[in-house]
N, C-alpha and C positions, 0 to 999 in steps of 0.2 A: 432167329435160328430157323433154317430150312428143316421141315418136319422130317424129310428123309436123312438128315445129317444127325449122327449120334455124338453125343459129348459125354465126357466123364466128369462127374462132380468131384472135385479135389478142393482142399482148403489148407490154409495155414493157421496154426494156433496163434492168436494175437498175443498171449501171455507166455508162449512157449515156442518162440521161432526156431529153436534148436531141434524141435520134432521134425521140421522138414514138411513138405508137402504129403498129404493124406487123403485117404477116402474115409467116408464114414464107417465106423467100425464100432464094436462094443462087445458086452458079456451078456449071456443069456442068465437072467436072475433064476434063483431056485424057484421050481415050479411053473416057470413061464414057458409058454409055447414058443417054438423057434420062429414061426411068423410073426408073433406078437412082438418078439424081441427085435426081429429085424425093423419093422415099422416103428418101433418105439425109438431105437437108436438112431434111424435116419432122421426122424423128426427132431430129437434132442440135438443132434450135431448140425443139422442143416435148416431146421423149420420147415422143411417141405414134408407134404403128407397126401397129396393128391396124386396117387399112381393108378394108371389104366391097367397096367400088366407088370407082372413079377415072374421072372424066369430063373429057376436055379441053374447055376453054371457048374458048380462043384464044391468039392470039399478037400480039405488038407489036414493032416495031423502035423502040428507044430510042437516041437521041443523046445521049451524055454530052458536051457542048460543052466543059466544064472540062478534061475527062481526054482530049478528042479521040478517044473511043472510040464504037463502035457496039456496042449490046447487044441481042440477041434475047431477048425475055422471052415466057415460055409461062405460061399460067393454067390451073389445074386445080381442080376439085372433087372433094374426098376425102371419103367417108362413113366416120366412125369406127364400128367394130363395136360399141364398148362405151359405157357412160354415163361421160362425163367430168366431172370436178367443175367448177363454175362458175368456180373461180379455183384456182390452184396455182402453185407455183413451180418452176422446171427451170433447171438450170445447163447452159447450151450447151455441146455438145461439138464437136469437130471440129479441124480444121487450117486454115490460111490465115486469113482474116478472121476466122474463128470461134474462132481459137485466142488467147483472152484470159485 
């Protein structure tokens, strides 16, 4: 990849193809700092952990009407330090919803 070119990391769940194409996302655990949750979730879902820059893009309040829950969503741009392959496979690690 050309260093000036930006790419978006997207993935498909091998075991849940009906989920469609997604970006890494997750939940902030009780007592967890937002930045720690961000880095943990990206690493759990992609295996990537070497970032040279992290930029806050914005936030959104999302109402999950079916679950009767309100979620606060935060969006970030992370710059990966190394050249990543165009495609790769990663097995999601973690607990909670990621524990499959």
